[in-house]
C-alpha atoms as an extended CHARMM CRD file, in Angstrom:
* protein
*
       241  EXT
         1         1  MET       CA            -88.3430000000       -2.1330000000      -58.6700000000  PROA      1               0.0000000000
         2         2  THR       CA            -90.1050000000        0.6290000000      -56.7850000000  PROA      2               0.0000000000
         3         3  GLN       CA            -88.9520000000        1.1210000000      -53.1920000000  PROA      3               0.0000000000
         4         4  ILE       CA            -91.3940000000        2.3260000000      -50.5410000000  PROA      4               0.0000000000
         5         5  THR       CA            -90.3410000000        3.5570000000      -47.0980000000  PROA      5               0.0000000000
         6         6  TRP       CA            -92.9220000000        4.5430000000      -44.5130000000  PROA      6               0.0000000000
         7         7  LEU       CA            -91.7670000000        7.5100000000      -42.4340000000  PROA      7               0.0000000000
         8         8  GLY       CA            -94.7170000000        7.5630000000      -40.0650000000  PROA      8               0.0000000000
         9         9  HSD       CA            -98.2430000000        8.9530000000      -40.3100000000  PROA      9               0.0000000000
        10        10  ALA       CA            -98.8960000000        9.7080000000      -44.0320000000  PROA      10              0.0000000000
        11        11  THR       CA            -95.2850000000       10.4070000000      -45.0050000000  PROA      11              0.0000000000
        12        12  PHE       CA            -93.7230000000        7.9890000000      -47.4860000000  PROA      12              0.0000000000
        13        13  GLU       CA            -90.4870000000        8.0670000000      -49.4460000000  PROA      13              0.0000000000
        14        14  ILE       CA            -91.1540000000        6.3950000000      -52.8030000000  PROA      14              0.0000000000
        15        15  ARG       CA            -88.0540000000        5.7350000000      -54.8970000000  PROA      15              0.0000000000
        16        16  PHE       CA            -88.7010000000        4.7940000000      -58.5070000000  PROA      16              0.0000000000
        17        17  GLU       CA            -86.6550000000        2.4450000000      -60.6500000000  PROA      17              0.0000000000
        18        18  SER       CA            -85.0720000000        5.4020000000      -62.4650000000  PROA      18              0.0000000000
        19        19  GLY       CA            -83.8410000000        6.7880000000      -59.1380000000  PROA      19              0.0000000000
        20        20  GLU       CA            -86.1980000000        9.7280000000      -58.5850000000  PROA      20              0.0000000000
        21        21  VAL       CA            -87.8570000000       10.1480000000      -55.1990000000  PROA      21              0.0000000000
        22        22  LEU       CA            -91.4150000000       11.2500000000      -54.4070000000  PROA      22              0.0000000000
        23        23  VAL       CA            -92.2640000000       12.2010000000      -50.8180000000  PROA      23              0.0000000000
        24        24  THR       CA            -95.9110000000       12.2300000000      -49.7750000000  PROA      24              0.0000000000
        25        25  ASP       CA            -97.3530000000       14.5930000000      -47.1410000000  PROA      25              0.0000000000
        26        26  PRO       CA            -94.0310000000       15.3930000000      -45.4430000000  PROA      26              0.0000000000
        27        27  TRP       CA            -94.1290000000       15.7100000000      -41.6630000000  PROA      27              0.0000000000
        28        28  ILE       CA            -90.7210000000       15.3280000000      -40.0340000000  PROA      28              0.0000000000
        29        29  GLU       CA            -90.1780000000       17.9630000000      -37.3480000000  PROA      29              0.0000000000
        30        30  GLY       CA            -92.3800000000       17.2310000000      -34.3460000000  PROA      30              0.0000000000
        31        31  ASN       CA            -93.7440000000       13.9880000000      -35.7940000000  PROA      31              0.0000000000
        32        32  PRO       CA            -93.6790000000       11.4120000000      -32.9710000000  PROA      32              0.0000000000
        33        33  ALA       CA            -93.9370000000        8.6060000000      -35.5270000000  PROA      33              0.0000000000
        34        34  TYR       CA            -91.0180000000        9.7310000000      -37.7070000000  PROA      34              0.0000000000
        35        35  PRO       CA            -88.1220000000        7.2290000000      -37.4780000000  PROA      35              0.0000000000
        36        36  LYS       CA            -85.3170000000        8.6770000000      -35.3710000000  PROA      36              0.0000000000
        37        37  ASP       CA            -82.2620000000        9.9100000000      -37.2930000000  PROA      37              0.0000000000
        38        38  TYR       CA            -83.7440000000        9.0480000000      -40.7080000000  PROA      38              0.0000000000
        39        39  LYS       CA            -82.4730000000       11.5010000000      -43.3090000000  PROA      39              0.0000000000
        40        40  LEU       CA            -83.9520000000       12.1970000000      -46.7150000000  PROA      40              0.0000000000
        41        41  LYS       CA            -81.0460000000       12.4060000000      -49.1540000000  PROA      41              0.0000000000
        42        42  ARG       CA            -82.9670000000       13.1200000000      -52.3480000000  PROA      42              0.0000000000
        43        43  VAL       CA            -86.3970000000       14.6070000000      -53.0710000000  PROA      43              0.0000000000
        44        44  ASP       CA            -87.4630000000       15.1720000000      -56.6860000000  PROA      44              0.0000000000
        45        45  ALA       CA            -91.1590000000       15.7370000000      -55.9990000000  PROA      45              0.0000000000
        46        46  ILE       CA            -93.5760000000       16.2240000000      -53.1250000000  PROA      46              0.0000000000
        47        47  SER       CA            -97.2880000000       15.4170000000      -53.2860000000  PROA      47              0.0000000000
        48        48  LEU       CA            -99.7100000000       16.9920000000      -50.8230000000  PROA      48              0.0000000000
        49        49  SER       CA           -103.1220000000       15.5420000000      -50.1510000000  PROA      49              0.0000000000
        50        50  HSD       CA           -104.2390000000       18.5520000000      -48.0880000000  PROA      50              0.0000000000
        51        51  ALA       CA           -102.8350000000       21.4030000000      -46.0400000000  PROA      51              0.0000000000
        52        52  HSD       CA           -103.2030000000       20.2970000000      -42.4110000000  PROA      52              0.0000000000
        53        53  PHE       CA            -99.9460000000       20.6600000000      -40.4530000000  PROA      53              0.0000000000
        54        54  ASP       CA            -99.4380000000       16.9090000000      -40.0510000000  PROA      54              0.0000000000
        55        55  HSD       CA            -99.2360000000       16.6250000000      -43.8440000000  PROA      55              0.0000000000
        56        56  THR       CA            -97.4260000000       19.8180000000      -44.8620000000  PROA      56              0.0000000000
        57        57  ASN       CA            -95.2090000000       20.7770000000      -41.9270000000  PROA      57              0.0000000000
        58        58  ASP       CA            -91.9370000000       20.1380000000      -43.7620000000  PROA      58              0.0000000000
        59        59  VAL       CA            -92.8510000000       21.1330000000      -47.3150000000  PROA      59              0.0000000000
        60        60  ILE       CA            -91.1120000000       24.5120000000      -47.1140000000  PROA      60              0.0000000000
        61        61  PRO       CA            -87.7980000000       23.2760000000      -45.6350000000  PROA      61              0.0000000000
        62        62  LEU       CA            -87.6450000000       20.3190000000      -48.0410000000  PROA      62              0.0000000000
        63        63  ALA       CA            -88.4880000000       22.5790000000      -50.9780000000  PROA      63              0.0000000000
        64        64  SER       CA            -85.7060000000       24.9400000000      -49.9460000000  PROA      64              0.0000000000
        65        65  GLN       CA            -83.1880000000       22.1210000000      -49.6020000000  PROA      65              0.0000000000
        66        66  PHE       CA            -83.9800000000       20.0220000000      -52.6840000000  PROA      66              0.0000000000
        67        67  GLN       CA            -85.9610000000       22.2910000000      -55.0640000000  PROA      67              0.0000000000
        68        68  PRO       CA            -88.4820000000       19.5520000000      -55.9340000000  PROA      68              0.0000000000
        69        69  LYS       CA            -91.7200000000       19.9090000000      -57.8360000000  PROA      69              0.0000000000
        70        70  VAL       CA            -94.5300000000       20.3390000000      -55.3030000000  PROA      70              0.0000000000
        71        71  VAL       CA            -97.9170000000       19.0190000000      -56.4160000000  PROA      71              0.0000000000
        72        72  ALA       CA           -100.9830000000       20.2280000000      -54.5280000000  PROA      72              0.0000000000
        73        73  ILE       CA           -104.4880000000       21.4700000000      -55.0640000000  PROA      73              0.0000000000
        74        74  PHE       CA           -104.4890000000       24.9640000000      -56.5670000000  PROA      74              0.0000000000
        75        75  GLU       CA           -105.2200000000       26.9860000000      -53.4140000000  PROA      75              0.0000000000
        76        76  THR       CA           -102.5510000000       25.2480000000      -51.3420000000  PROA      76              0.0000000000
        77        77  ALA       CA           -100.0130000000       25.5500000000      -54.1740000000  PROA      77              0.0000000000
        78        78  SER       CA           -100.7510000000       29.2850000000      -54.4400000000  PROA      78              0.0000000000
        79        79  TRP       CA           -100.1890000000       29.7710000000      -50.7050000000  PROA      79              0.0000000000
        80        80  LEU       CA            -96.8880000000       27.8880000000      -50.9000000000  PROA      80              0.0000000000
        81        81  GLU       CA            -95.7810000000       30.1170000000      -53.7720000000  PROA      81              0.0000000000
        82        82  LYS       CA            -96.4010000000       33.1570000000      -51.5740000000  PROA      82              0.0000000000
        83        83  LYS       CA            -94.1640000000       31.5310000000      -48.9590000000  PROA      83              0.0000000000
        84        84  GLY       CA            -91.3230000000       31.2600000000      -51.4610000000  PROA      84              0.0000000000
        85        85  VAL       CA            -91.7260000000       27.6710000000      -52.6110000000  PROA      85              0.0000000000
        86        86  LYS       CA            -90.5340000000       27.2510000000      -56.1920000000  PROA      86              0.0000000000
        87        87  ASN       CA            -91.7220000000       24.6900000000      -58.7560000000  PROA      87              0.0000000000
        88        88  THR       CA            -95.2700000000       24.3780000000      -57.4180000000  PROA      88              0.0000000000
        89        89  VAL       CA            -97.7380000000       22.4370000000      -59.5680000000  PROA      89              0.0000000000
        90        90  GLY       CA           -101.2630000000       23.5140000000      -58.6680000000  PROA      90              0.0000000000
        91        91  ILE       CA           -103.8250000000       21.1500000000      -60.1340000000  PROA      91              0.0000000000
        92        92  ASN       CA           -107.3640000000       20.0940000000      -59.2950000000  PROA      92              0.0000000000
        93        93  LYS       CA           -109.4160000000       16.9300000000      -59.0420000000  PROA      93              0.0000000000
        94        94  GLY       CA           -109.4200000000       14.9330000000      -62.2500000000  PROA      94              0.0000000000
        95        95  GLY       CA           -106.2140000000       16.6000000000      -63.4450000000  PROA      95              0.0000000000
        96        96  THR       CA           -102.8920000000       14.8450000000      -63.9690000000  PROA      96              0.0000000000
        97        97  ALA       CA            -99.3850000000       16.1390000000      -63.3240000000  PROA      97              0.0000000000
        98        98  ASP       CA            -96.8380000000       14.2420000000      -65.4400000000  PROA      98              0.0000000000
        99        99  LEU       CA            -93.5190000000       14.4070000000      -63.5920000000  PROA      99              0.0000000000
       100       100  GLY       CA            -91.7320000000       12.2130000000      -66.1240000000  PROA      100             0.0000000000
       101       101  PHE       CA            -90.9560000000        9.3800000000      -63.7090000000  PROA      101             0.0000000000
       102       102  VAL       CA            -94.5510000000        9.1420000000      -62.4030000000  PROA      102             0.0000000000
       103       103  LYS       CA            -97.9540000000       10.6140000000      -63.2190000000  PROA      103             0.0000000000
       104       104  LEU       CA           -100.0730000000       11.9670000000      -60.3630000000  PROA      104             0.0000000000
       105       105  THR       CA           -103.8220000000       12.1320000000      -60.9840000000  PROA      105             0.0000000000
       106       106  MET       CA           -105.7370000000       14.0370000000      -58.3130000000  PROA      106             0.0000000000
       107       107  THR       CA           -108.8270000000       12.3070000000      -56.9410000000  PROA      107             0.0000000000
       108       108  HSD       CA           -111.5770000000       13.1470000000      -54.5040000000  PROA      108             0.0000000000
       109       109  ALA       CA           -111.2960000000       12.7890000000      -50.7230000000  PROA      109             0.0000000000
       110       110  LEU       CA           -113.7940000000       13.3680000000      -47.9070000000  PROA      110             0.0000000000
       111       111  HSD       CA           -111.9320000000       15.5520000000      -45.4320000000  PROA      111             0.0000000000
       112       112  SER       CA           -111.3600000000       19.1880000000      -44.5110000000  PROA      112             0.0000000000
       113       113  CYS       CA           -108.4360000000       21.3290000000      -45.7000000000  PROA      113             0.0000000000
       114       114  SER       CA           -107.1330000000       24.4360000000      -43.9630000000  PROA      114             0.0000000000
       115       115  ILE       CA           -103.7780000000       26.1590000000      -43.5880000000  PROA      115             0.0000000000
       116       116  ARG       CA           -102.4600000000       27.4730000000      -40.2950000000  PROA      116             0.0000000000
       117       117  ASP       CA           -100.6170000000       30.6760000000      -41.1300000000  PROA      117             0.0000000000
       118       118  GLY       CA            -99.3880000000       32.2410000000      -37.9090000000  PROA      118             0.0000000000
       119       119  ASP       CA           -102.4850000000       32.7360000000      -35.7710000000  PROA      119             0.0000000000
       120       120  GLN       CA           -104.7710000000       32.5430000000      -38.8120000000  PROA      120             0.0000000000
       121       121  LEU       CA           -106.6130000000       29.4850000000      -40.1360000000  PROA      121             0.0000000000
       122       122  ILE       CA           -107.2010000000       30.0030000000      -43.8510000000  PROA      122             0.0000000000
       123       123  TYR       CA           -108.8940000000       28.0720000000      -46.6360000000  PROA      123             0.0000000000
       124       124  GLY       CA           -106.5960000000       25.6180000000      -48.3810000000  PROA      124             0.0000000000
       125       125  GLY       CA           -108.8400000000       24.3140000000      -51.1370000000  PROA      125             0.0000000000
       126       126  GLU       CA           -110.2420000000       20.7980000000      -50.8400000000  PROA      126             0.0000000000
       127       127  ALA       CA           -108.6450000000       17.6320000000      -49.5520000000  PROA      127             0.0000000000
       128       128  ALA       CA           -107.6370000000       15.1570000000      -52.2540000000  PROA      128             0.0000000000
       129       129  GLY       CA           -105.9760000000       11.8580000000      -53.0360000000  PROA      129             0.0000000000
       130       130  TYR       CA           -103.7960000000       10.7000000000      -55.9160000000  PROA      130             0.0000000000
       131       131  VAL       CA           -103.5060000000        7.8540000000      -58.3670000000  PROA      131             0.0000000000
       132       132  LEU       CA            -99.8410000000        7.1920000000      -59.1070000000  PROA      132             0.0000000000
       133       133  THR       CA            -99.1750000000        5.7800000000      -62.5710000000  PROA      133             0.0000000000
       134       134  LEU       CA            -95.7140000000        4.3060000000      -62.9720000000  PROA      134             0.0000000000
       135       135  LYS       CA            -93.8270000000        4.1730000000      -66.2470000000  PROA      135             0.0000000000
       136       136  ASP       CA            -94.4150000000        0.4040000000      -66.4440000000  PROA      136             0.0000000000
       137       137  GLY       CA            -98.1780000000        0.9620000000      -66.1900000000  PROA      137             0.0000000000
       138       138  ARG       CA            -98.6950000000       -0.1420000000      -62.5990000000  PROA      138             0.0000000000
       139       139  ARG       CA           -100.9040000000        2.0760000000      -60.4960000000  PROA      139             0.0000000000
       140       140  ALA       CA           -101.2450000000        2.8280000000      -56.8010000000  PROA      140             0.0000000000
       141       141  TYR       CA           -103.8570000000        4.9020000000      -55.0010000000  PROA      141             0.0000000000
       142       142  PHE       CA           -102.8260000000        7.2600000000      -52.2040000000  PROA      142             0.0000000000
       143       143  ALA       CA           -106.0800000000        8.1660000000      -50.4750000000  PROA      143             0.0000000000
       144       144  GLY       CA           -104.8330000000       10.9880000000      -48.2730000000  PROA      144             0.0000000000
       145       145  ASP       CA           -107.0730000000       11.6700000000      -45.2870000000  PROA      145             0.0000000000
       146       146  THR       CA           -110.5720000000       10.5300000000      -46.0970000000  PROA      146             0.0000000000
       147       147  ALA       CA           -113.6800000000        8.6330000000      -45.1260000000  PROA      147             0.0000000000
       148       148  VAL       CA           -114.8550000000        5.8760000000      -47.4350000000  PROA      148             0.0000000000
       149       149  PHE       CA           -116.9580000000        7.1290000000      -50.3540000000  PROA      149             0.0000000000
       150       150  SER       CA           -118.8560000000        5.2510000000      -53.0400000000  PROA      150             0.0000000000
       151       151  ASP       CA           -116.9840000000        6.8880000000      -55.9260000000  PROA      151             0.0000000000
       152       152  MET       CA           -113.9820000000        4.7660000000      -55.0200000000  PROA      152             0.0000000000
       153       153  THR       CA           -115.6410000000        2.3470000000      -57.4110000000  PROA      153             0.0000000000
       154       154  LEU       CA           -114.9470000000        4.8990000000      -60.1750000000  PROA      154             0.0000000000
       155       155  ILE       CA           -111.2750000000        4.9820000000      -59.1970000000  PROA      155             0.0000000000
       156       156  ALA       CA           -111.2530000000        1.2020000000      -59.5500000000  PROA      156             0.0000000000
       157       157  GLU       CA           -113.0180000000        1.3510000000      -62.9160000000  PROA      157             0.0000000000
       158       158  LEU       CA           -110.8520000000        4.1080000000      -64.3640000000  PROA      158             0.0000000000
       159       159  TYR       CA           -107.4090000000        3.2180000000      -63.0280000000  PROA      159             0.0000000000
       160       160  GLN       CA           -107.4140000000       -0.3520000000      -61.6550000000  PROA      160             0.0000000000
       161       161  PRO       CA           -104.8670000000        0.3240000000      -58.8970000000  PROA      161             0.0000000000
       162       162  GLU       CA           -103.2790000000       -2.7880000000      -57.4670000000  PROA      162             0.0000000000
       163       163  LEU       CA           -101.9910000000       -1.0960000000      -54.2920000000  PROA      163             0.0000000000
       164       164  ALA       CA           -103.7360000000        1.3890000000      -51.9820000000  PROA      164             0.0000000000
       165       165  PHE       CA           -102.3470000000        3.5690000000      -49.1980000000  PROA      165             0.0000000000
       166       166  LEU       CA           -105.3340000000        3.9450000000      -46.8590000000  PROA      166             0.0000000000
       167       167  PRO       CA           -105.7370000000        5.7900000000      -43.5440000000  PROA      167             0.0000000000
       168       168  ILE       CA           -107.0430000000        3.5010000000      -40.8060000000  PROA      168             0.0000000000
       169       169  GLY       CA           -106.6130000000        5.4380000000      -37.5610000000  PROA      169             0.0000000000
       170       170  ASP       CA           -110.2280000000        6.5720000000      -37.1130000000  PROA      170             0.0000000000
       171       171  TYR       CA           -111.2250000000        9.8370000000      -35.3510000000  PROA      171             0.0000000000
       172       172  TYR       CA           -109.8060000000       12.1870000000      -38.0310000000  PROA      172             0.0000000000
       173       173  THR       CA           -110.1680000000        9.6910000000      -40.9110000000  PROA      173             0.0000000000
       174       174  MET       CA           -111.8570000000        6.4060000000      -41.6040000000  PROA      174             0.0000000000
       175       175  GLY       CA           -111.1140000000        3.5090000000      -39.3100000000  PROA      175             0.0000000000
       176       176  PRO       CA           -110.4540000000       -0.1450000000      -40.1490000000  PROA      176             0.0000000000
       177       177  GLU       CA           -114.0870000000       -1.0350000000      -40.9510000000  PROA      177             0.0000000000
       178       178  GLN       CA           -114.4530000000        1.7760000000      -43.5000000000  PROA      178             0.0000000000
       179       179  ALA       CA           -110.9510000000        1.1350000000      -44.8440000000  PROA      179             0.0000000000
       180       180  ALA       CA           -111.8370000000       -2.5240000000      -45.4460000000  PROA      180             0.0000000000
       181       181  LEU       CA           -114.8780000000       -1.4440000000      -47.4370000000  PROA      181             0.0000000000
       182       182  ALA       CA           -112.6800000000        1.0130000000      -49.3450000000  PROA      182             0.0000000000
       183       183  ALA       CA           -110.3030000000       -1.8030000000      -50.2480000000  PROA      183             0.0000000000
       184       184  ARG       CA           -113.2130000000       -3.8370000000      -51.5990000000  PROA      184             0.0000000000
       185       185  LEU       CA           -114.5750000000       -0.9140000000      -53.6050000000  PROA      185             0.0000000000
       186       186  LEU       CA           -111.1200000000       -0.2530000000      -55.0430000000  PROA      186             0.0000000000
       187       187  LYS       CA           -110.5540000000       -3.9610000000      -55.8150000000  PROA      187             0.0000000000
       188       188  VAL       CA           -106.9020000000       -3.6450000000      -54.8190000000  PROA      188             0.0000000000
       189       189  LYS       CA           -104.6020000000       -6.5770000000      -54.1350000000  PROA      189             0.0000000000
       190       190  ARG       CA           -102.8090000000       -4.9580000000      -51.2060000000  PROA      190             0.0000000000
       191       191  VAL       CA           -103.3520000000       -2.1800000000      -48.6920000000  PROA      191             0.0000000000
       192       192  ILE       CA           -100.6120000000       -0.2370000000      -46.9240000000  PROA      192             0.0000000000
       193       193  PRO       CA           -102.1370000000        1.1850000000      -43.7140000000  PROA      193             0.0000000000
       194       194  MET       CA           -101.2310000000        4.7710000000      -42.8110000000  PROA      194             0.0000000000
       195       195  HSD       CA           -102.3180000000        7.5550000000      -40.4540000000  PROA      195             0.0000000000
       196       196  TRP       CA           -102.5020000000        5.2090000000      -37.4800000000  PROA      196             0.0000000000
       197       197  GLY       CA           -100.7710000000        5.0670000000      -34.0850000000  PROA      197             0.0000000000
       198       198  THR       CA            -99.3680000000        8.6050000000      -34.2220000000  PROA      198             0.0000000000
       199       199  PHE       CA           -101.6920000000       10.0330000000      -31.5500000000  PROA      199             0.0000000000
       200       200  PRO       CA           -103.6650000000        8.2250000000      -28.8190000000  PROA      200             0.0000000000
       201       201  ALA       CA           -106.8880000000        9.1850000000      -30.6130000000  PROA      201             0.0000000000
       202       202  LEU       CA           -105.8900000000        7.1180000000      -33.6570000000  PROA      202             0.0000000000
       203       203  THR       CA           -107.0520000000        3.7600000000      -32.3620000000  PROA      203             0.0000000000
       204       204  GLY       CA           -107.3090000000        1.8370000000      -35.6370000000  PROA      204             0.0000000000
       205       205  THR       CA           -104.6500000000       -0.8220000000      -36.2210000000  PROA      205             0.0000000000
       206       206  PRO       CA           -103.5130000000       -3.0160000000      -39.1340000000  PROA      206             0.0000000000
       207       207  GLU       CA           -104.6310000000       -6.0560000000      -37.1580000000  PROA      207             0.0000000000
       208       208  LYS       CA           -108.1740000000       -4.6710000000      -36.9730000000  PROA      208             0.0000000000
       209       209  LEU       CA           -108.0630000000       -3.9580000000      -40.6980000000  PROA      209             0.0000000000
       210       210  ALA       CA           -106.8710000000       -7.4950000000      -41.4390000000  PROA      210             0.0000000000
       211       211  SER       CA           -109.7240000000       -8.9390000000      -39.3860000000  PROA      211             0.0000000000
       212       212  GLN       CA           -112.1910000000       -6.9090000000      -41.4730000000  PROA      212             0.0000000000
       213       213  LEU       CA           -110.6140000000       -8.1760000000      -44.7060000000  PROA      213             0.0000000000
       214       214  LYS       CA           -110.6670000000      -11.8860000000      -43.9080000000  PROA      214             0.0000000000
       215       215  SER       CA           -113.2200000000      -12.6030000000      -46.6240000000  PROA      215             0.0000000000
       216       216  SER       CA           -111.4720000000      -10.3470000000      -49.1520000000  PROA      216             0.0000000000
       217       217  ASP       CA           -108.6900000000      -10.9700000000      -51.6440000000  PROA      217             0.0000000000
       218       218  ALA       CA           -106.9160000000       -7.8060000000      -50.4500000000  PROA      218             0.0000000000
       219       219  GLN       CA           -103.8680000000       -8.3140000000      -48.2510000000  PROA      219             0.0000000000
       220       220  VAL       CA           -102.7290000000       -5.9240000000      -45.5360000000  PROA      220             0.0000000000
       221       221  TRP       CA            -99.1110000000       -4.8790000000      -46.0960000000  PROA      221             0.0000000000
       222       222  THR       CA            -97.9360000000       -3.3590000000      -42.8240000000  PROA      222             0.0000000000
       223       223  LEU       CA            -94.6620000000       -1.4790000000      -43.1210000000  PROA      223             0.0000000000
       224       224  ASP       CA            -92.0910000000       -0.8750000000      -40.4090000000  PROA      224             0.0000000000
       225       225  LYS       CA            -91.1540000000        2.7820000000      -40.1260000000  PROA      225             0.0000000000
       226       226  GLY       CA            -87.8430000000        3.6010000000      -41.7910000000  PROA      226             0.0000000000
       227       227  LYS       CA            -87.4390000000        0.1690000000      -43.4010000000  PROA      227             0.0000000000
       228       228  PRO       CA            -87.7310000000        0.1280000000      -47.2140000000  PROA      228             0.0000000000
       229       229  VAL       CA            -89.7130000000       -2.5280000000      -49.0480000000  PROA      229             0.0000000000
       230       230  GLU       CA            -89.7920000000       -3.3860000000      -52.7370000000  PROA      230             0.0000000000
       231       231  TRP       CA            -92.9870000000       -3.1670000000      -54.7530000000  PROA      231             0.0000000000
       232       232  SER       CA            -92.8830000000       -5.2180000000      -57.9090000000  PROA      232             0.0000000000
       233       233  GLY       CA            -96.2940000000       -6.2620000000      -59.1390000000  PROA      233             0.0000000000
       234       234  THR       CA            -98.0700000000       -8.5410000000      -56.6920000000  PROA      234             0.0000000000
       235       235  ALA       CA            -94.9520000000       -9.8550000000      -54.9250000000  PROA      235             0.0000000000
       236       236  ALA       CA            -94.0100000000       -8.1250000000      -51.6620000000  PROA      236             0.0000000000
       237       237  SER       CA            -90.4510000000       -8.3120000000      -50.3720000000  PROA      237             0.0000000000
       238       238  THR       CA            -89.6050000000      -10.2800000000      -47.2440000000  PROA      238             0.0000000000
       239       239  SER       CA            -89.0190000000       -7.0150000000      -45.3550000000  PROA      239             0.0000000000
       240       240  ALA       CA            -92.7670000000       -6.4330000000      -45.2630000000  PROA      240             0.0000000000
       241       241  ARG       CA            -94.9680000000       -8.1940000000      -42.7720000000  PROA      241             0.0000000000
């Protein structure tokens, strides 16, 4: 089974059946939503949706510690290389990085993307999302930071993801109403809410999302920070709520 642990905001530790670990958008230091005293013990790959600090803050220290492959859009990957990060995989939208234990296909996202480098704010390429294709054929969609967009129907047509990680906080991303529409466009069975509750401005909640999805087949799968759940097809473990 695939094990998913939410580490606050848009950071997830995804452990695959073969043992490898993918970390999404790592933000540990200074993240008020990161579970206290939680330690990452293995990181084989990191995926970055975009270069804002709350999604990339801990890429460099994790890369130094674990030497993972780091998948990002080309411009962000190039900047990380200049900062000494090894094993970067710079791809672009529509491209797929095959990591052996999972394939990451980069998708569109509606968001900005910049890198804070000292007192400079520099271009980081475009914001993106990913379709994760597991070795058993199951697929999940990690939206990154985005608003809803109509081409989510193309993601559904091309990849048929059964699970979606969607931001719901509003203000910097889509809120629950847009996220509910996204879930319908994607035709997913379950939605894991992310990018909510970290700052006061992020007012969207899983409960608001669930109320918007009452007439939908999609279920809201709210994770507790630092508590792993098992993803095996359509059956969620009892540790999810």
